[in-house]
Residue frames as a rotation matrix with the C-alpha (Angstrom) as fourth column:
MET 1
0.461 -0.330 0.824 114.68
-0.826 0.181 0.535 75.41
-0.325 -0.927 -0.189 18.78
HIS 2
-0.496 -0.601 -0.626 117.06
-0.681 0.717 -0.148 72.48
0.538 0.353 -0.766 18.80
ARG 3
-0.965 -0.102 -0.241 116.17
0.034 0.864 -0.503 69.22
0.259 -0.494 -0.830 20.42
LEU 4
-0.427 0.891 0.155 112.50
-0.747 -0.251 -0.616 70.07
-0.510 -0.379 0.773 20.40
LEU 5
-0.611 0.066 0.789 110.52
0.110 0.994 0.003 66.99
-0.784 0.089 -0.615 19.66
LEU 6
-0.922 0.327 -0.207 109.03
-0.221 -0.007 0.975 66.22
0.317 0.945 0.079 16.34
LEU 7
-0.124 0.982 -0.140 105.28
-0.013 0.139 0.990 66.52
0.992 0.124 -0.005 16.79
PHE 8
-0.341 0.003 -0.940 105.67
0.838 0.453 -0.303 67.11
0.425 -0.891 -0.157 20.47
GLY 9
-0.086 0.430 0.899 103.59
-0.967 -0.251 0.028 68.98
0.238 -0.867 0.438 22.59
LEU 10
0.842 0.299 -0.449 103.74
-0.422 0.883 -0.204 65.49
0.335 0.361 0.870 21.39
LEU 11
0.569 -0.698 0.435 106.52
-0.471 0.156 0.868 63.48
-0.674 -0.699 -0.240 22.92
ILE 12
0.403 -0.484 0.777 108.92
-0.582 0.520 0.626 60.96
-0.706 -0.704 -0.072 21.94
SER 13
0.776 -0.048 -0.628 111.61
-0.519 0.516 -0.681 58.37
0.357 0.855 0.376 19.71
GLY 14
0.311 -0.715 0.626 114.18
-0.746 0.224 0.627 55.90
-0.589 -0.662 -0.464 20.29
CYS 15
0.323 -0.263 -0.909 115.92
-0.796 0.444 -0.411 52.84
0.512 0.857 -0.066 19.18
GLY 16
0.439 -0.273 0.856 117.15
-0.597 0.623 0.506 49.46
-0.671 -0.733 0.110 19.86
ALA 17
-0.195 -0.559 -0.806 119.71
-0.920 0.390 -0.048 47.31
0.341 0.732 -0.590 18.29
GLY 18
-0.855 -0.197 -0.479 118.86
-0.073 0.961 -0.266 44.49
0.513 -0.192 -0.837 20.62
GLY 19
-0.776 0.631 0.015 115.25
0.156 0.214 -0.964 44.63
-0.612 -0.746 -0.265 21.86
ASP 20
-0.393 0.720 0.571 111.80
0.906 0.196 0.376 44.44
0.159 0.665 -0.730 20.45
GLU 21
-0.832 0.149 0.534 110.10
-0.063 -0.983 0.175 47.70
0.551 0.112 0.827 19.75
VAL 22
-0.704 0.621 -0.344 107.50
0.542 0.157 -0.825 48.57
-0.459 -0.768 -0.447 22.37
GLN 23
-0.499 0.591 0.634 104.21
0.628 -0.258 0.734 49.52
0.597 0.765 -0.242 20.77
PRO 24
-0.904 0.163 0.396 102.17
-0.328 -0.857 -0.398 52.52
0.274 -0.489 0.828 21.94
ALA 25
-0.656 0.754 -0.029 98.99
0.497 0.402 -0.769 52.22
-0.568 -0.519 -0.639 23.94
GLU 26
0.592 0.788 0.169 97.54
0.652 -0.344 -0.676 54.93
-0.475 0.510 -0.717 21.74
THR 27
-0.517 -0.810 0.278 98.83
0.818 -0.372 0.439 57.33
-0.252 0.454 0.854 19.12
ALA 28
0.501 0.768 0.398 96.08
0.832 -0.555 0.024 59.93
0.239 0.319 -0.917 19.01
GLN 29
-0.661 -0.748 0.050 97.61
0.727 -0.656 -0.202 63.37
0.184 -0.098 0.978 18.65
ALA 30
0.411 0.911 0.018 94.75
0.851 -0.391 0.350 65.22
0.326 -0.128 -0.937 20.30
ALA 31
-0.077 -0.385 0.920 95.24
0.072 -0.922 -0.380 68.90
0.994 0.037 0.099 20.87
GLY 32
-0.210 -0.072 -0.975 96.13
0.943 0.248 -0.221 69.70
0.258 -0.966 0.016 24.45
PRO 33
0.732 0.450 -0.511 95.62
0.610 -0.767 0.199 72.77
-0.303 -0.457 -0.836 26.59
GLN 34
0.563 -0.517 0.645 97.43
0.320 -0.582 -0.747 75.95
0.762 0.627 -0.162 25.59
THR 35
-0.057 -0.571 0.819 98.56
-0.724 -0.541 -0.428 76.65
0.687 -0.617 -0.383 29.14
PHE 36
0.367 0.137 -0.920 99.43
0.466 0.829 0.309 74.62
0.805 -0.542 0.241 32.21
MET 37
0.389 -0.131 -0.912 99.56
0.907 -0.120 0.404 76.09
-0.163 -0.984 0.072 35.71
GLY 38
0.733 0.038 -0.680 99.92
0.093 -0.995 0.045 79.57
-0.674 -0.096 -0.732 34.26
ARG 39
-0.354 -0.923 -0.149 102.63
-0.176 -0.090 0.980 78.65
-0.919 0.373 -0.130 31.73
GLU 40
0.502 0.425 -0.753 102.21
-0.803 -0.094 -0.588 78.92
-0.321 0.900 0.295 27.98
ILE 41
0.379 -0.342 0.860 102.91
0.254 0.932 0.259 75.55
-0.890 0.120 0.440 26.36
ALA 42
-0.295 -0.623 -0.725 105.46
-0.527 -0.527 0.667 76.13
-0.797 0.579 -0.173 23.60
GLU 43
0.738 0.483 -0.472 104.82
-0.640 0.276 -0.717 75.28
-0.216 0.831 0.513 19.99
VAL 44
0.462 -0.541 0.703 106.60
0.283 0.841 0.461 72.36
-0.841 -0.013 0.542 18.40
LEU 45
-0.421 -0.708 -0.567 109.35
-0.455 -0.376 0.807 72.76
-0.785 0.597 -0.164 15.83
GLU 46
0.528 0.582 -0.618 108.09
-0.818 0.152 -0.555 72.13
-0.229 0.799 0.556 12.31
SER 47
0.735 -0.170 0.656 108.85
0.019 0.973 0.230 68.53
-0.678 -0.157 0.718 11.40
GLU 48
0.857 -0.412 0.310 110.85
0.407 0.171 -0.897 69.38
0.316 0.895 0.315 8.29
HIS 49
0.354 -0.755 0.552 113.32
-0.499 -0.652 -0.570 71.35
0.791 -0.074 -0.608 10.42
TYR 50
0.905 0.119 0.408 113.51
-0.424 0.304 0.853 68.91
-0.023 -0.945 0.326 13.31
GLN 51
0.799 -0.598 0.063 116.37
0.587 0.798 0.138 66.62
-0.132 -0.073 0.988 12.32
GLU 52
0.201 -0.769 0.607 118.62
0.487 -0.459 -0.743 69.41
0.850 0.445 0.283 11.11
GLY 53
0.454 0.022 0.891 118.12
-0.601 -0.731 0.324 71.04
0.658 -0.682 -0.318 14.52
VAL 54
0.906 -0.058 0.418 118.88
-0.330 0.521 0.787 68.01
-0.264 -0.852 0.453 16.66
ASP 55
0.644 -0.695 0.320 121.86
0.742 0.669 -0.041 67.05
-0.186 0.264 0.947 14.52
ARG 56
0.881 -0.317 0.351 123.40
-0.114 -0.863 -0.492 70.50
0.459 0.394 -0.796 14.37
PRO 57
0.229 -0.904 -0.360 127.17
0.453 0.427 -0.783 70.55
0.862 0.016 0.507 15.00
ASP 58
-0.434 -0.470 0.768 127.16
-0.358 -0.693 -0.626 72.99
0.826 -0.547 0.132 17.93
ARG 59
0.619 0.781 -0.084 125.08
-0.231 0.283 0.931 70.83
0.751 -0.557 0.356 20.28
ASP 60
0.309 -0.559 -0.770 128.09
0.798 0.592 -0.110 69.49
0.518 -0.580 0.629 22.18
VAL 61
-0.729 -0.611 0.308 129.19
0.395 -0.743 -0.540 73.05
0.559 -0.272 0.783 22.93
ARG 62
-0.372 0.658 0.655 125.77
-0.559 -0.722 0.408 74.38
0.741 -0.215 0.636 23.95
GLU 63
0.614 0.789 -0.008 124.49
-0.509 0.404 0.760 71.36
0.603 -0.463 0.650 25.87
MET 64
-0.335 -0.862 0.382 127.68
-0.886 0.149 -0.440 69.78
0.322 -0.485 -0.813 27.26
PRO 65
0.566 0.711 -0.416 126.25
-0.546 0.702 0.458 66.25
0.618 -0.032 0.786 27.25
ALA 66
-0.070 -0.659 -0.749 129.28
0.319 0.697 -0.643 64.66
0.945 -0.284 0.162 28.90
ARG 67
-0.881 -0.240 0.407 129.00
-0.248 -0.500 -0.830 67.01
0.403 -0.832 0.381 31.86
LEU 68
-0.037 0.958 0.284 125.27
-0.963 -0.110 0.245 66.36
0.266 -0.264 0.927 32.18
ILE 69
0.551 0.279 -0.787 125.60
-0.244 0.955 0.167 62.58
0.798 0.100 0.594 32.00
ALA 70
-0.488 -0.783 -0.386 128.41
0.261 0.292 -0.920 62.58
0.833 -0.550 0.062 34.57
ALA 71
-0.748 0.233 0.621 126.18
-0.609 -0.612 -0.504 64.55
0.263 -0.755 0.600 36.93
LEU 72
0.272 0.932 -0.241 123.50
-0.742 0.362 0.564 61.85
0.613 0.026 0.790 36.74
ARG 73
-0.481 -0.559 0.676 125.72
-0.864 0.433 -0.257 59.38
-0.149 -0.707 -0.691 38.65
LEU 74
0.509 0.707 -0.490 124.34
-0.804 0.595 0.023 56.35
0.308 0.382 0.871 36.85
GLY 75
0.018 -0.443 0.897 124.99
-0.578 0.727 0.371 52.79
-0.816 -0.525 -0.242 37.97
PRO 76
-0.803 -0.480 -0.353 126.09
-0.546 0.356 0.758 50.14
-0.238 0.802 -0.548 35.44
ALA 77
-0.842 0.527 0.115 122.80
0.540 0.826 0.164 48.23
-0.008 0.200 -0.980 35.77
ASP 78
-0.531 0.667 -0.523 120.44
-0.091 -0.659 -0.747 51.22
-0.842 -0.349 0.411 35.79
ARG 79
-0.302 0.571 0.763 117.41
0.949 0.259 0.182 51.28
-0.094 0.779 -0.620 33.53
VAL 80
-0.608 -0.100 -0.788 117.15
0.161 -0.987 0.001 54.76
-0.777 -0.126 0.616 32.05
ALA 81
0.256 0.716 0.650 114.50
0.914 0.039 -0.403 56.40
-0.314 0.697 -0.644 29.88
ASP 82
-0.866 -0.427 -0.262 115.44
0.272 -0.840 0.469 59.20
-0.420 0.334 0.844 27.48
ILE 83
0.073 0.997 0.039 112.11
0.733 -0.027 -0.679 60.96
-0.676 0.078 -0.733 27.03
GLY 84
0.899 0.171 -0.404 111.92
-0.159 -0.731 -0.664 62.75
-0.409 0.661 -0.629 23.71
ALA 85
0.270 -0.888 0.373 114.90
0.352 0.451 0.820 60.85
-0.896 -0.090 0.434 22.37
GLY 86
0.536 -0.041 -0.843 114.70
-0.649 -0.659 -0.380 62.28
-0.540 0.751 -0.380 18.86
THR 87
0.667 -0.357 -0.654 117.50
-0.506 0.428 -0.749 60.88
0.547 0.830 0.105 16.72
GLY 88
0.798 -0.267 -0.540 119.26
0.472 0.835 0.284 59.39
0.374 -0.482 0.792 19.76
TYR 89
0.265 -0.746 0.611 121.62
-0.264 -0.665 -0.698 62.20
0.928 0.024 -0.373 20.74
TYR 90
-0.037 -0.252 0.967 121.38
-0.990 -0.126 -0.071 61.38
0.139 -0.960 -0.245 24.45
ALA 91
0.854 0.430 0.293 120.26
-0.477 0.872 0.111 57.75
-0.207 -0.235 0.950 24.25
LEU 92
0.772 -0.597 -0.217 123.46
0.253 0.602 -0.757 56.74
0.583 0.529 0.616 22.46
ARG 93
-0.167 -0.818 0.550 125.56
-0.425 -0.444 -0.789 58.62
0.890 -0.365 -0.273 25.01
LEU 94
0.222 0.336 0.916 123.72
-0.975 0.106 0.197 56.99
-0.031 -0.936 0.351 27.89
ALA 95
0.846 0.259 -0.466 124.12
-0.354 0.926 -0.127 53.45
0.399 0.273 0.875 26.55
PRO 96
0.075 -0.877 -0.475 127.80
0.142 0.481 -0.865 52.94
0.987 -0.003 0.160 27.48
GLU 97
-0.492 -0.220 0.843 127.12
-0.705 -0.468 -0.533 54.29
0.511 -0.856 0.075 30.98
VAL 98
0.121 0.615 0.780 124.71
-0.867 0.448 -0.219 51.42
-0.484 -0.649 0.587 31.75
PRO 99
-0.530 -0.441 -0.724 126.39
-0.805 0.529 0.267 48.36
0.265 0.725 -0.636 30.16
HIS 100
-0.955 0.218 -0.202 124.36
0.265 0.932 -0.246 45.94
0.135 -0.288 -0.948 32.29
GLY 101
-0.422 0.841 -0.338 121.20
0.109 -0.323 -0.940 48.03
-0.900 -0.434 0.045 32.19
ARG 102
-0.233 0.437 0.869 118.99
0.969 0.182 0.169 49.41
-0.084 0.881 -0.465 29.47
VAL 103
-0.831 0.065 -0.552 118.19
-0.082 -0.997 0.006 52.71
-0.550 0.050 0.834 27.78
PHE 104
-0.031 0.887 0.461 114.59
0.890 0.235 -0.391 53.18
-0.456 0.398 -0.796 26.72
ALA 105
-0.944 -0.277 -0.179 114.63
0.149 -0.842 0.518 55.77
-0.294 0.462 0.837 23.95
VAL 106
-0.177 0.984 0.018 111.11
0.792 0.153 -0.591 57.16
-0.584 -0.090 -0.807 23.94
ASP 107
-0.880 -0.033 -0.473 109.65
-0.196 -0.883 0.427 59.29
-0.432 0.468 0.771 21.18
LEU 108
0.036 0.999 -0.040 106.48
-0.239 -0.031 -0.971 59.88
-0.970 0.044 0.237 19.21
ALA 109
0.447 0.106 -0.888 107.80
-0.846 -0.273 -0.458 59.56
-0.291 0.956 -0.032 15.66
PRO 110
0.803 -0.107 0.587 108.39
0.152 0.988 -0.028 56.15
-0.577 0.112 0.809 14.03
ALA 111
0.826 -0.524 0.206 110.77
0.161 -0.132 -0.978 57.72
0.540 0.841 -0.025 11.50
LEU 112
0.293 -0.733 0.613 113.02
-0.849 -0.495 -0.186 58.85
0.440 -0.466 -0.768 14.33
LEU 113
0.599 -0.040 0.800 112.89
-0.486 0.776 0.402 55.38
-0.637 -0.629 0.445 15.83
ASP 114
0.929 -0.247 0.274 114.32
0.369 0.629 -0.685 54.10
-0.004 0.737 0.675 12.58
THR 115
0.543 -0.757 0.363 117.17
-0.308 -0.582 -0.753 56.63
0.781 0.297 -0.549 12.73
VAL 116
0.232 -0.457 0.859 118.11
-0.972 -0.077 0.221 55.75
-0.035 -0.886 -0.462 16.28
ARG 117
0.812 0.103 0.574 117.84
-0.154 0.987 0.040 52.04
-0.563 -0.121 0.818 15.61
SER 118
0.846 -0.511 0.151 120.28
0.298 0.220 -0.929 52.39
0.441 0.831 0.339 12.74
ARG 119
0.308 -0.762 0.569 122.70
-0.590 -0.622 -0.515 54.49
0.747 -0.177 -0.641 14.76
ALA 120
0.430 -0.108 0.896 122.61
-0.829 0.346 0.440 52.14
-0.357 -0.932 0.059 17.74
SER 121
0.930 -0.064 0.362 123.30
0.176 0.942 -0.285 49.18
-0.323 0.329 0.887 15.49
GLU 122
0.660 -0.715 0.231 126.23
0.094 -0.226 -0.970 50.95
0.746 0.661 -0.081 13.86
ALA 123
0.133 -0.603 0.786 127.65
-0.835 -0.496 -0.240 51.80
0.535 -0.624 -0.569 17.29
GLY 124
-0.474 -0.333 -0.815 127.24
-0.042 0.933 -0.357 48.23
0.879 -0.135 -0.456 18.52
PHE 125
-0.783 0.252 0.569 124.84
-0.619 -0.225 -0.753 49.07
-0.061 -0.941 0.332 21.34
ARG 126
-0.609 0.576 -0.545 122.47
0.172 0.767 0.618 46.25
0.774 0.283 -0.566 22.24
ASN 127
-0.572 0.363 -0.736 120.98
0.811 0.117 -0.573 47.86
-0.122 -0.924 -0.362 25.35
VAL 128
-0.845 0.351 -0.404 119.00
-0.352 -0.933 -0.073 50.62
-0.402 0.080 0.912 23.62
GLN 129
-0.634 0.696 0.337 115.32
0.732 0.681 -0.029 49.83
-0.249 0.229 -0.941 23.20
PRO 130
-0.880 0.345 0.326 112.77
-0.093 -0.799 0.595 51.88
0.465 0.493 0.735 21.25
VAL 131
-0.518 0.801 -0.301 109.52
0.714 0.211 -0.667 52.88
-0.471 -0.560 -0.681 22.87
LEU 132
-0.713 0.374 0.593 106.86
0.313 -0.588 0.746 54.54
0.628 0.717 0.302 20.77
GLY 133
-0.739 0.398 -0.544 104.95
0.510 -0.199 -0.837 56.80
-0.441 -0.896 -0.056 23.12
ASP 134
-0.034 0.744 0.667 101.99
0.832 -0.348 0.431 59.12
0.553 0.570 -0.607 22.72
VAL 135
-0.243 -0.115 0.963 101.03
-0.018 -0.992 -0.123 62.59
0.970 -0.048 0.239 23.88
ARG 136
0.533 0.542 0.650 99.69
-0.656 -0.220 0.722 61.37
0.534 -0.811 0.238 27.23
SER 137
0.885 -0.148 0.442 101.97
-0.219 0.705 0.675 58.46
-0.411 -0.694 0.591 28.12
VAL 138
-0.031 -0.964 -0.263 105.57
-0.968 -0.036 0.247 57.32
-0.248 0.262 -0.933 27.87
ASN 139
0.718 0.455 -0.527 104.19
-0.609 0.778 -0.157 53.79
0.338 0.433 0.835 27.43
LEU 140
-0.481 -0.846 -0.230 106.58
-0.495 0.479 -0.725 52.15
0.724 -0.235 -0.649 29.88
PRO 141
0.112 0.538 -0.836 105.56
0.426 0.734 0.529 49.40
0.898 -0.415 -0.147 32.32
PRO 142
0.851 0.250 0.462 104.94
-0.287 -0.516 0.807 50.34
0.440 -0.819 -0.367 35.96
GLU 143
0.709 -0.595 0.378 108.07
-0.481 -0.016 0.876 50.60
-0.515 -0.803 -0.298 38.11
SER 144
0.858 -0.327 0.396 110.34
0.496 0.728 -0.473 49.67
-0.133 0.602 0.787 35.22
ILE 145
0.339 -0.753 0.564 112.96
0.408 -0.423 -0.809 52.46
0.848 0.505 0.164 35.25
ASP 146
0.078 -0.445 -0.892 115.43
0.990 -0.073 0.123 53.97
-0.120 -0.893 0.434 37.71
LEU 147
-0.431 -0.277 -0.859 115.79
0.229 -0.954 0.193 57.35
-0.873 -0.114 0.475 36.00
ALA 148
0.438 0.532 0.725 113.92
0.885 -0.111 -0.453 59.39
-0.160 0.840 -0.519 33.41
LEU 149
-0.528 -0.678 -0.512 115.77
0.461 -0.735 0.497 62.16
-0.713 0.026 0.701 31.58
ILE 150
0.549 0.675 0.492 113.95
0.820 -0.320 -0.475 64.95
-0.164 0.664 -0.729 29.73
VAL 151
-0.440 -0.817 -0.372 116.25
0.637 -0.576 0.512 67.42
-0.633 -0.011 0.774 27.98
VAL 152
-0.776 0.044 -0.630 114.81
-0.256 -0.934 0.250 70.70
-0.577 0.354 0.736 26.72
SER 153
-0.829 0.539 -0.152 111.47
-0.021 0.241 0.970 69.27
0.560 0.807 -0.188 25.65
TYR 154
-0.607 0.632 -0.482 109.17
0.778 0.345 -0.526 69.10
-0.166 -0.694 -0.701 28.66
HIS 155
-0.595 0.352 -0.723 107.99
-0.046 -0.912 -0.407 72.67
-0.803 -0.209 0.559 28.01
GLU 156
-0.694 0.324 -0.642 106.46
-0.712 -0.182 0.678 71.44
0.103 0.928 0.357 24.73
PHE 157
-0.927 0.375 -0.004 104.46
0.372 0.919 -0.132 68.53
-0.046 -0.124 -0.991 26.12
SER 158
-0.594 0.760 0.263 100.87
-0.253 -0.487 0.836 69.06
0.764 0.430 0.481 25.04
HIS 159
0.636 0.765 -0.102 99.53
-0.170 0.267 0.949 67.14
0.753 -0.586 0.300 28.06
PRO 160
-0.286 -0.927 0.241 102.16
-0.491 -0.074 -0.868 67.74
0.823 -0.367 -0.434 30.75
GLU 161
-0.075 0.290 0.954 100.08
-0.985 0.126 -0.116 66.55
-0.154 -0.949 0.276 33.70
ASP 162
0.905 0.425 -0.002 99.29
-0.415 0.882 -0.224 63.24
-0.094 0.204 0.974 32.01
MET 163
0.477 -0.801 -0.363 102.92
-0.118 0.350 -0.929 62.79
0.871 0.486 0.073 31.02
LEU 164
-0.360 -0.618 0.699 104.16
-0.773 -0.222 -0.594 63.48
0.523 -0.754 -0.397 34.55
ASN 165
0.315 0.553 0.772 101.72
-0.862 0.507 -0.011 60.96
-0.397 -0.662 0.636 35.99
SER 166
0.936 -0.017 -0.351 102.87
-0.198 0.798 -0.569 58.43
0.290 0.602 0.744 33.39
LEU 167
0.032 -0.999 -0.029 106.48
-0.293 0.018 -0.956 58.99
0.956 0.039 -0.292 34.41
LEU 168
-0.210 -0.039 0.977 105.62
-0.975 -0.071 -0.212 58.71
0.078 -0.997 -0.024 38.10
ASP 169
0.750 0.569 0.338 104.02
-0.577 0.812 -0.087 55.35
-0.324 -0.130 0.937 37.39
ALA 170
0.815 -0.438 -0.379 106.98
-0.075 0.569 -0.819 54.12
0.574 0.696 0.431 35.28
LEU 171
-0.107 -0.916 0.388 109.63
-0.636 -0.237 -0.735 54.96
0.765 -0.325 -0.557 37.88
ARG 172
-0.015 -0.018 -1.000 110.57
0.588 0.809 -0.024 52.54
0.809 -0.588 -0.001 40.60
PRO 173
0.935 0.295 -0.195 110.17
0.319 -0.467 0.825 53.75
0.153 -0.834 -0.530 44.21
GLY 174
0.429 -0.802 -0.416 113.06
0.260 -0.331 0.907 56.12
-0.865 -0.497 0.067 44.83
GLY 175
-0.008 -0.401 0.916 113.59
0.989 0.132 0.066 56.57
-0.147 0.907 0.395 41.09
ARG 176
-0.346 -0.275 -0.897 114.61
0.297 -0.939 0.174 59.95
-0.890 -0.206 0.406 39.72
LEU 177
0.620 0.428 0.658 113.19
0.783 -0.280 -0.556 62.32
-0.054 0.859 -0.509 37.14
VAL 178
-0.342 -0.776 -0.530 115.79
0.556 -0.621 0.552 64.74
-0.757 -0.106 0.644 35.77
LEU 179
0.681 0.651 0.335 114.38
0.697 -0.437 -0.568 67.75
-0.224 0.621 -0.751 33.98
VAL 180
-0.485 -0.856 -0.180 116.74
0.667 -0.495 0.557 69.91
-0.566 0.150 0.811 31.90
GLU 181
0.560 0.678 0.476 115.39
0.827 -0.485 -0.284 73.26
0.038 0.553 -0.832 30.70
TYR 182
-0.371 -0.645 0.668 116.92
0.582 -0.722 -0.373 76.58
0.723 0.251 0.643 29.69
ARG 183
-0.604 0.031 -0.796 116.88
0.761 -0.274 -0.588 79.00
-0.237 -0.961 0.142 32.62
GLY 184
0.224 0.805 0.550 113.79
0.843 -0.443 0.305 81.20
0.489 0.395 -0.778 32.53
GLU 185
0.692 0.020 -0.722 115.35
0.568 -0.633 0.527 83.55
-0.446 -0.774 -0.449 35.07
ASP 186
-0.256 -0.922 -0.291 118.18
0.357 -0.370 0.858 84.59
-0.898 0.116 0.423 32.74
PRO 187
0.732 0.633 -0.251 117.11
0.042 -0.410 -0.911 87.01
-0.680 0.657 -0.327 29.98
THR 188
0.089 -0.780 -0.620 120.56
-0.836 -0.397 0.379 86.88
-0.542 0.485 -0.687 28.38
ILE 189
-0.524 -0.220 0.823 120.09
0.122 0.937 0.328 83.29
-0.843 0.272 -0.464 27.18
PRO 190
-0.669 0.194 -0.718 119.25
-0.692 -0.516 0.505 83.53
-0.273 0.834 0.479 23.45
VAL 191
-0.862 0.501 -0.079 116.16
0.454 0.831 0.320 81.33
0.226 0.240 -0.944 23.65
ALA 192
-0.363 0.806 0.468 112.54
-0.230 -0.564 0.793 82.48
0.903 0.180 0.390 23.40
ASP 193
-0.529 0.167 0.832 110.75
-0.843 -0.211 -0.494 82.89
0.093 -0.963 0.253 26.74
ARG 194
0.508 0.850 0.140 108.23
-0.859 0.512 0.002 80.14
-0.069 -0.121 0.990 26.01
HIS 195
0.650 -0.359 -0.670 111.11
-0.033 0.867 -0.497 77.70
0.759 0.345 0.552 25.45
ARG 196
-0.615 -0.783 0.095 112.64
-0.127 -0.021 -0.992 78.41
0.778 -0.622 -0.086 28.88
MET 197
0.517 0.773 -0.366 111.43
0.302 0.235 0.924 77.62
0.801 -0.589 -0.112 32.41
THR 198
-0.010 -0.458 0.889 112.16
-0.819 -0.506 -0.270 79.02
0.573 -0.731 -0.371 35.83
GLU 199
-0.866 -0.324 -0.382 113.04
-0.038 0.803 -0.594 76.61
0.499 -0.500 -0.708 38.59
ALA 200
-0.765 0.610 0.207 109.97
-0.386 -0.177 -0.905 77.75
-0.516 -0.772 0.371 40.52
GLN 201
0.090 0.841 -0.533 107.60
-0.986 0.001 -0.165 77.00
-0.138 0.540 0.830 37.63
ALA 202
-0.221 -0.242 -0.945 109.16
-0.515 0.851 -0.098 73.61
0.828 0.465 -0.313 36.92
ARG 203
-0.985 -0.155 -0.070 108.94
-0.017 0.495 -0.868 72.64
0.170 -0.855 -0.491 40.58
ARG 204
-0.473 0.877 0.088 105.34
-0.713 -0.322 -0.623 73.79
-0.518 -0.357 0.777 40.80
GLU 205
0.215 0.589 -0.779 104.33
-0.945 0.327 -0.014 71.58
0.246 0.739 0.627 37.90
VAL 206
-0.285 -0.407 -0.868 106.34
-0.307 0.896 -0.320 68.46
0.908 0.175 -0.380 38.70
GLU 207
-0.990 -0.102 0.093 105.62
-0.115 0.229 -0.967 68.48
0.077 -0.968 -0.238 42.42
SER 208
-0.359 0.931 0.066 101.89
-0.927 -0.348 -0.138 68.85
-0.106 -0.110 0.988 41.72
VAL 209
0.381 0.510 -0.771 101.63
-0.633 0.752 0.185 65.17
0.674 0.418 0.609 40.72
GLY 210
0.988 0.112 0.105 103.56
-0.150 0.583 0.798 63.85
0.028 -0.805 0.593 43.72
PHE 211
0.356 -0.931 -0.082 107.26
0.572 0.287 -0.769 64.07
0.739 0.227 0.634 42.88
GLU 212
0.801 -0.239 -0.549 109.64
0.423 -0.424 0.801 65.31
-0.425 -0.873 -0.238 45.58
PHE 213
0.796 -0.575 0.191 112.20
-0.228 -0.576 -0.785 67.94
0.561 0.581 -0.589 44.59
ILE 214
0.685 -0.631 -0.365 115.73
0.727 0.552 0.409 66.86
-0.056 -0.546 0.836 45.49
GLU 215
0.035 -0.741 -0.670 118.15
0.352 -0.618 0.702 69.41
-0.935 -0.260 0.240 44.04
ASN 216
0.988 -0.001 -0.153 119.19
-0.138 -0.437 -0.889 71.69
-0.066 0.900 -0.432 41.21
LEU 217
0.602 -0.790 0.114 122.52
0.748 0.608 0.265 70.23
-0.278 -0.074 0.958 40.14
ASP 218
0.797 -0.295 -0.527 123.71
-0.320 -0.946 0.046 73.52
-0.513 0.132 -0.848 38.62
ALA 219
0.189 -0.740 0.646 125.79
0.432 0.653 0.622 71.41
-0.882 0.162 0.443 36.24
LEU 220
-0.096 -0.130 0.987 125.27
0.994 -0.067 0.088 73.45
0.055 0.989 0.135 33.07
PRO 221
-0.862 -0.383 -0.331 125.79
0.426 -0.902 -0.066 77.16
-0.274 -0.198 0.941 32.38
GLN 222
-0.839 0.541 -0.057 122.50
-0.478 -0.685 0.550 77.83
0.259 0.488 0.833 30.56
GLN 223
-0.046 0.858 -0.512 120.15
-0.252 0.485 0.837 75.07
0.967 0.168 0.194 31.69
HIS 224
0.076 0.197 0.977 118.61
-0.990 0.130 0.051 74.00
-0.117 -0.972 0.205 34.97
VAL 225
-0.455 -0.110 -0.884 119.23
-0.233 0.972 -0.001 70.37
0.859 0.206 -0.468 35.84
LEU 226
-0.182 0.549 0.816 116.39
-0.969 -0.243 -0.052 69.67
0.170 -0.800 0.576 38.25
VAL 227
-0.787 -0.170 -0.593 116.26
-0.106 0.984 -0.141 66.36
0.608 -0.048 -0.793 40.08
PHE 228
0.026 0.854 0.520 112.98
-0.982 -0.076 0.173 64.98
0.188 -0.515 0.836 41.41
GLN 229
-0.927 -0.365 -0.083 112.31
-0.332 0.905 -0.266 61.67
0.172 -0.220 -0.960 43.13
LYS 230
0.100 0.926 -0.365 109.43
-0.339 0.377 0.862 59.24
0.935 0.037 0.352 43.40
ALA 231
0.233 0.045 0.971 108.61
-0.969 -0.070 0.236 58.45
0.078 -0.997 0.027 47.02
LEU 232
-0.767 -0.618 -0.172 110.09
-0.585 0.784 -0.209 55.26
0.264 -0.060 -0.963 48.43
GLY 233
-0.808 0.475 0.348 106.87
0.023 0.616 -0.787 54.14
-0.589 -0.628 -0.509 50.06
């Protein structure tokens, strides 16, 4: 798979040219359950193949990042978390959309944090901040973000329930969680079944911790773009 997180059933990497690195609450990579709510948790891409996958030249064609980011309708001061940021593919595209806000690039691998930090510095972005997470938590302060974006990696989280609760805590009231996954309903998509999700399964899992489903943006030809919201009250 592409964009599958290094060590992620394990989550997360990011970068910052202008902010202090946020340290993890814990880094234990304890084995998680093999299934969650009837779904097989996918294996993680071998680390030696990870960067060549996320940096492959056809990503723009397959994932259409500009279309996805436009569909998010971000405000200039929004605080956004890219969960499973990898080498910064999305974090660096989100940064110019929130010039008065911040992008928290969250990942599990310090080596990837270094890559994103370097790329953000080269691009002149000072609003990208690294957050070193762990398999159970995104390690963000309570009610600190307006939107969390997870692109084609949630299905690999080794502790999905813990991660969802962590995201629910990190979002401000009314904040959005946007989950992007290859469509499990479409057998013609050339992606293994365990690396795809149906809308019904994704909703079942995310809603189970208290998120409200808002809409499927239908913005991409091969992936669901599912929007959930944290309650206002």
